C-alpha positions in Angstrom: -8.7 22.3 -11.3 -6.7 20.6 -14.0 -5.1 18.4 -11.4 -8.4 16.9 -10.3 -9.7 15.6 -13.6 -10.0 11.9 -14.0 -6.8 10.4 -15.4 -6.7 6.7 -16.3 -3.2 5.3 -16.7 -3.1 2.6 -19.3 0.4 1.3 -18.8 1.7 1.7 -15.2 5.2 2.0 -13.9 6.4 1.8 -10.3 8.1 4.8 -8.7 8.9 5.4 -5.1 7.9 8.5 -3.1 8.3 9.1 0.6 5.6 8.0 3.0 5.0 11.6 4.0 4.5 12.8 0.5 2.1 9.9 -0.2 0.2 10.7 2.9 -0.2 14.4 1.9 -1.2 13.6 -1.6 -3.6 10.9 -0.5 -5.4 13.5 1.8 -5.6 16.0 -1.1 -7.0 13.5 -3.5 -9.5 12.0 -1.1 -10.9 15.5 0.0 -10.8 17.3 -3.4 -11.3 14.6 -6.0 -14.1 12.7 -4.2 -12.9 9.2 -5.3 -12.7 10.3 -8.9 -8.9 10.2 -9.0 -6.2 8.0 -7.6 -3.0 9.1 -5.9 -1.1 7.7 -9.0 -3.4 9.6 -11.4 -2.9 12.8 -9.5 0.9 12.5 -9.5 0.8 11.7 -13.2 -1.1 14.9 -13.9 1.3 17.0 -11.8 4.3 15.5 -13.5 2.8 16.0 -17.0 2.1 19.7 -16.2 5.6 20.1 -14.8 7.2 18.6 -17.9 5.1 20.8 -20.2 5.7 24.0 -18.3 9.5 23.4 -18.0 10.1 21.8 -21.4 12.4 24.5 -22.7 14.6 24.5 -19.7 14.7 20.7 -19.5 15.6 20.5 -23.2 18.3 23.1 -22.7 19.8 21.2 -19.9 19.7 18.0 -21.9 21.4 19.7 -24.9 24.1 21.0 -22.7 24.8 17.6 -21.2 24.9 16.0 -24.6 27.2 18.7 -25.9 29.5 18.2 -22.9 29.7 14.5 -23.7 30.8 15.2 -27.3 34.1 16.7 -26.2 
């Protein structure tokens, strides 16, 4: 799976997720990735895919917000 490939993060940033989500993701990563991937790396891959797949919709929402500001 594309989400289970090794993903090294060069410059890290802190984000907060719920304890429950962290626990669930940690179980997924430990079982499926066999120590080849970290929780942070997995989340990074998921977010990257989400942004790619939803780029048009996100850009449309951003354009609408920017247009609304230019009243």
